[in-house]
GULO-192631 format. One record per residue (C-alpha): x, y, z. Coordinates in Angstrom, 3 decimals, padded with zeros to 6 digits. Example, Ala and Ser with C-alpha at 12.3 -4.5 7.8 and 13.67 -1.06 7.14 Angstrom:
! residues 2
+----------+----------+----------+
|       xx |       yy |       zz |
+----------+----------+----------+
|  012.300 | -004.500 |  007.800 |
|  013.670 | -001.060 |  007.140 |
+----------+----------+----------+
This chain:
! residues 278
+----------+----------+----------+
|       xx |       yy |       zz |
+----------+----------+----------+
|  087.890 | -051.827 |  162.155 |
|  084.170 | -052.772 |  161.583 |
|  081.435 | -051.504 |  163.787 |
|  078.789 | -054.218 |  163.889 |
|  075.330 | -053.807 |  165.475 |
|  073.728 | -056.890 |  167.078 |
|  070.155 | -056.239 |  168.235 |
|  068.925 | -058.797 |  170.943 |
|  065.893 | -059.607 |  172.781 |
|  067.656 | -062.281 |  174.631 |
|  065.827 | -064.827 |  172.646 |
|  067.284 | -068.186 |  171.254 |
|  066.882 | -066.576 |  167.846 |
|  068.809 | -063.445 |  168.717 |
|  071.550 | -065.583 |  170.542 |
|  072.017 | -067.686 |  167.467 |
|  072.432 | -064.613 |  165.290 |
|  075.104 | -063.233 |  167.560 |
|  077.133 | -066.447 |  167.502 |
|  077.036 | -066.521 |  163.859 |
|  078.317 | -062.886 |  163.697 |
|  081.055 | -064.132 |  166.136 |
|  082.090 | -066.839 |  163.766 |
|  081.563 | -064.809 |  160.419 |
|  083.912 | -062.111 |  161.491 |
|  086.710 | -064.377 |  162.865 |
|  090.149 | -062.956 |  162.456 |
|  088.898 | -059.471 |  161.889 |
|  089.230 | -056.382 |  164.285 |
|  085.580 | -055.708 |  165.163 |
|  083.631 | -053.527 |  167.653 |
|  080.325 | -055.225 |  168.447 |
|  077.349 | -053.151 |  169.836 |
|  074.907 | -055.324 |  171.504 |
|  071.624 | -053.473 |  171.552 |
|  068.572 | -054.161 |  173.609 |
|  065.491 | -052.040 |  173.109 |
|  062.775 | -051.844 |  175.798 |
|  059.315 | -050.131 |  175.441 |
|  057.004 | -049.094 |  178.101 |
|  053.991 | -050.867 |  176.548 |
|  055.704 | -054.220 |  177.191 |
|  055.459 | -053.923 |  180.985 |
|  052.688 | -054.758 |  183.125 |
|  051.418 | -054.186 |  186.781 |
|  053.784 | -057.096 |  187.953 |
|  056.884 | -055.245 |  186.854 |
|  055.506 | -052.165 |  188.987 |
|  054.912 | -054.381 |  192.006 |
|  058.540 | -055.934 |  191.998 |
|  060.261 | -052.506 |  191.461 |
|  061.710 | -051.000 |  194.625 |
|  059.721 | -048.050 |  196.011 |
|  062.408 | -045.589 |  195.124 |
|  062.871 | -046.784 |  191.639 |
|  060.877 | -045.910 |  188.541 |
|  059.608 | -048.620 |  186.262 |
|  062.076 | -047.173 |  183.594 |
|  064.951 | -047.528 |  185.882 |
|  064.020 | -051.038 |  187.010 |
|  063.605 | -052.247 |  183.313 |
|  066.829 | -050.655 |  182.083 |
|  068.828 | -052.107 |  185.054 |
|  067.517 | -055.528 |  184.281 |
|  068.403 | -055.228 |  180.613 |
|  071.920 | -053.998 |  181.394 |
|  072.700 | -056.922 |  183.871 |
|  071.329 | -059.292 |  180.891 |
|  073.679 | -057.664 |  178.423 |
|  076.585 | -057.943 |  180.692 |
|  076.107 | -061.554 |  181.125 |
|  076.027 | -061.854 |  177.152 |
|  079.251 | -060.051 |  176.926 |
|  081.012 | -062.165 |  179.475 |
|  079.721 | -065.211 |  177.747 |
|  081.071 | -064.074 |  174.375 |
|  084.526 | -063.072 |  175.720 |
|  084.921 | -066.521 |  177.314 |
|  083.783 | -068.306 |  174.108 |
|  086.115 | -066.004 |  171.841 |
|  089.167 | -065.160 |  173.984 |
|  091.569 | -065.096 |  170.958 |
|  089.630 | -062.763 |  168.656 |
|  090.346 | -059.030 |  168.238 |
|  086.739 | -058.264 |  169.371 |
|  085.737 | -055.232 |  171.403 |
|  082.278 | -055.459 |  173.042 |
|  079.942 | -052.541 |  174.031 |
|  076.401 | -052.669 |  175.203 |
|  073.576 | -050.214 |  174.373 |
|  070.149 | -050.182 |  176.332 |
|  067.409 | -048.001 |  174.915 |
|  063.845 | -047.379 |  176.040 |
|  062.319 | -046.356 |  172.625 |
|  060.591 | -047.384 |  169.570 |
|  062.721 | -050.249 |  167.945 |
|  063.348 | -048.607 |  164.655 |
|  064.259 | -045.263 |  166.262 |
|  066.679 | -047.018 |  168.535 |
|  068.394 | -048.539 |  165.554 |
|  068.748 | -045.397 |  163.621 |
|  070.248 | -043.704 |  166.583 |
|  072.637 | -046.457 |  167.270 |
|  073.813 | -046.461 |  163.553 |
|  074.418 | -042.612 |  163.501 |
|  076.184 | -042.510 |  166.958 |
|  078.331 | -045.542 |  166.696 |
|  079.029 | -045.319 |  162.859 |
|  077.691 | -048.747 |  162.332 |
|  078.717 | -050.604 |  159.128 |
|  076.520 | -053.677 |  159.253 |
|  073.649 | -055.012 |  161.333 |
|  073.290 | -058.800 |  161.994 |
|  069.988 | -060.136 |  163.360 |
|  067.896 | -063.324 |  163.256 |
|  064.590 | -063.631 |  161.295 |
|  061.744 | -065.735 |  162.239 |
|  059.675 | -067.872 |  159.749 |
|  056.360 | -066.061 |  160.313 |
|  054.141 | -065.771 |  157.384 |
|  050.550 | -064.937 |  156.285 |
|  048.485 | -062.564 |  158.585 |
|  050.981 | -062.466 |  161.517 |
|  053.527 | -060.903 |  159.137 |
|  051.024 | -058.455 |  157.517 |
|  049.685 | -057.073 |  160.808 |
|  052.631 | -057.176 |  163.111 |
|  055.634 | -057.442 |  160.839 |
|  058.991 | -058.256 |  162.542 |
|  061.846 | -056.198 |  163.904 |
|  064.202 | -057.755 |  161.286 |
|  061.823 | -057.015 |  158.283 |
|  061.280 | -053.427 |  159.518 |
|  065.055 | -052.796 |  159.671 |
|  065.351 | -054.218 |  156.093 |
|  062.511 | -051.995 |  154.923 |
|  063.309 | -048.744 |  156.968 |
|  066.944 | -048.564 |  157.756 |
|  069.539 | -047.640 |  155.240 |
|  072.349 | -049.917 |  156.489 |
|  073.610 | -053.366 |  155.298 |
|  071.887 | -056.250 |  157.169 |
|  072.704 | -059.910 |  157.398 |
|  069.545 | -061.741 |  158.388 |
|  070.100 | -065.153 |  159.849 |
|  067.322 | -067.812 |  159.774 |
|  065.971 | -069.209 |  162.927 |
|  068.393 | -072.105 |  164.158 |
|  070.773 | -071.576 |  161.307 |
|  074.350 | -072.735 |  162.408 |
|  077.399 | -070.958 |  161.138 |
|  078.591 | -072.367 |  157.766 |
|  081.476 | -071.058 |  155.691 |
|  079.935 | -069.228 |  152.951 |
|  081.635 | -071.086 |  150.049 |
|  078.777 | -070.375 |  147.375 |
|  077.156 | -066.981 |  147.369 |
|  074.077 | -066.156 |  145.193 |
|  073.864 | -062.614 |  143.996 |
|  070.175 | -062.136 |  142.913 |
|  069.152 | -059.205 |  140.498 |
|  065.370 | -058.808 |  140.477 |
|  063.017 | -057.558 |  137.709 |
|  063.998 | -054.266 |  136.360 |
|  067.195 | -053.866 |  138.477 |
|  070.551 | -053.375 |  136.977 |
|  074.116 | -054.035 |  138.101 |
|  075.562 | -051.083 |  140.052 |
|  078.868 | -051.189 |  142.167 |
|  077.771 | -048.633 |  144.374 |
|  077.524 | -049.887 |  147.998 |
|  078.439 | -053.386 |  147.090 |
|  081.359 | -053.629 |  149.612 |
|  079.566 | -055.917 |  152.132 |
|  079.312 | -058.565 |  149.327 |
|  082.914 | -058.062 |  148.069 |
|  084.325 | -058.183 |  151.576 |
|  082.484 | -061.603 |  152.092 |
|  083.512 | -063.076 |  148.793 |
|  087.095 | -061.948 |  149.312 |
|  087.431 | -063.215 |  152.947 |
|  086.134 | -066.670 |  152.234 |
|  087.533 | -066.930 |  148.644 |
|  083.699 | -067.780 |  147.782 |
|  082.270 | -068.565 |  144.362 |
|  079.475 | -066.339 |  143.118 |
|  076.287 | -067.291 |  141.327 |
|  074.795 | -064.334 |  139.594 |
|  070.986 | -064.822 |  139.150 |
|  069.014 | -062.608 |  136.896 |
|  065.135 | -062.733 |  137.504 |
|  063.406 | -061.840 |  134.219 |
|  059.841 | -061.449 |  133.266 |
|  060.635 | -063.012 |  129.756 |
|  063.529 | -064.305 |  127.503 |
|  064.104 | -060.813 |  125.694 |
|  067.684 | -059.730 |  126.064 |
|  067.954 | -055.942 |  126.062 |
|  070.877 | -053.719 |  125.485 |
|  070.780 | -052.941 |  129.031 |
|  071.058 | -056.601 |  130.036 |
|  073.981 | -057.033 |  127.631 |
|  075.770 | -054.144 |  129.088 |
|  075.063 | -055.350 |  132.669 |
|  076.642 | -058.839 |  131.871 |
|  079.742 | -057.304 |  130.248 |
|  080.158 | -054.872 |  133.363 |
|  079.844 | -057.875 |  135.753 |
|  082.385 | -059.961 |  133.715 |
|  084.834 | -057.093 |  134.137 |
|  084.054 | -056.260 |  137.819 |
|  084.134 | -059.963 |  138.952 |
|  086.849 | -061.047 |  136.624 |
|  089.229 | -062.197 |  139.654 |
|  086.190 | -064.210 |  141.290 |
|  084.960 | -067.598 |  140.311 |
|  081.451 | -066.539 |  138.992 |
|  078.761 | -067.967 |  136.778 |
|  075.514 | -066.367 |  135.151 |
|  072.100 | -067.786 |  135.591 |
|  068.541 | -066.585 |  134.667 |
|  065.006 | -067.503 |  135.758 |
|  062.202 | -066.375 |  133.742 |
|  058.534 | -065.516 |  134.792 |
|  058.835 | -066.879 |  138.275 |
|  058.145 | -064.842 |  141.420 |
|  061.382 | -063.386 |  143.032 |
|  061.111 | -065.093 |  146.311 |
|  060.319 | -068.644 |  144.720 |
|  063.099 | -068.159 |  142.232 |
|  065.655 | -067.373 |  144.936 |
|  064.609 | -070.187 |  147.242 |
|  064.592 | -072.733 |  144.438 |
|  067.912 | -071.635 |  143.279 |
|  069.381 | -071.592 |  146.830 |
|  068.218 | -075.474 |  147.084 |
|  069.224 | -076.605 |  143.717 |
|  072.705 | -074.984 |  143.661 |
|  073.643 | -075.544 |  147.325 |
|  074.003 | -071.941 |  148.093 |
|  075.431 | -070.798 |  151.434 |
|  074.287 | -067.133 |  151.554 |
|  072.186 | -064.971 |  149.340 |
|  072.817 | -061.256 |  148.436 |
|  070.716 | -058.633 |  146.970 |
|  069.901 | -055.005 |  146.697 |
|  066.427 | -053.925 |  147.608 |
|  064.484 | -050.911 |  146.922 |
|  062.264 | -049.070 |  149.663 |
|  058.771 | -050.311 |  149.174 |
|  055.782 | -047.964 |  149.902 |
|  053.064 | -048.958 |  152.258 |
|  050.529 | -048.861 |  149.501 |
|  052.541 | -051.233 |  147.399 |
|  053.048 | -053.704 |  150.152 |
|  049.243 | -053.436 |  151.102 |
|  047.864 | -054.124 |  147.678 |
|  050.228 | -056.673 |  146.172 |
|  052.013 | -057.972 |  148.954 |
|  055.580 | -057.622 |  149.671 |
|  058.447 | -059.701 |  147.926 |
|  060.994 | -058.543 |  150.665 |
|  058.841 | -060.068 |  153.277 |
|  058.657 | -063.371 |  151.263 |
|  062.210 | -063.466 |  150.705 |
|  063.240 | -062.530 |  154.360 |
|  060.807 | -064.902 |  155.974 |
|  061.388 | -067.759 |  153.389 |
|  065.141 | -067.781 |  153.353 |
|  066.915 | -071.000 |  154.073 |
|  070.297 | -069.459 |  154.222 |
|  071.789 | -066.180 |  155.580 |
|  070.566 | -063.189 |  153.689 |
|  072.614 | -060.155 |  153.044 |
|  070.732 | -057.260 |  152.261 |
|  072.177 | -053.938 |  150.581 |
|  070.172 | -050.971 |  149.750 |
|  070.326 | -049.417 |  146.500 |
+----------+----------+----------+
């Protein structure tokens, strides 16, 4: 059984990501944990005014969130009555990232599915986004669903390998599970600084040929193009249905001085993005 975490703020974007997850895991035995995180700074004097006299603002806000989550669960049960799905709800009054960490540990979460907005520029740099923060700070696989993206069977999956990275089978299970379930074709893209082929590159390709021998796969490379641009261009040209990649933790100073490839990729993605952590 898989344990899937579905964070929601009850927006259309979050609702779309949840329905994507329902379709994606069809015919599997899954437990979905639908999480809503509230924080005190989100509430105003109006919330205090409408709360009953014998109720704290915390109790009022949590009660409202629980009611909304119950409605979401009932809608999902009605929409997917024949699936082997179990639903649980979690309401937390905390910092978003801390709530995600606690849920992962307590519920033994295998994968997170979230929506991602198309924010760019100053808004991203200053405020970030919940999805991007999860990708950067949480050590759990994530599928990020672009805003408004409807479920589509992932027939072709792009596995992108960035500058300086090398193939490693450790923690690659989410990608393999998807390929096997949907009998998908795999496009392996190596993003390189130049045309030089090193011994490490040669060994990587041999390793991948052996590892993916039972899967329809092809090798590709793009030279001297920024990672985000390379991936998004390849997705459009090759009609890719999902992108998968490993990322490294980025330090704040690296992001501040040279920008973040992770943010460019996650905000610019046109198809669902499977993030695994190396």
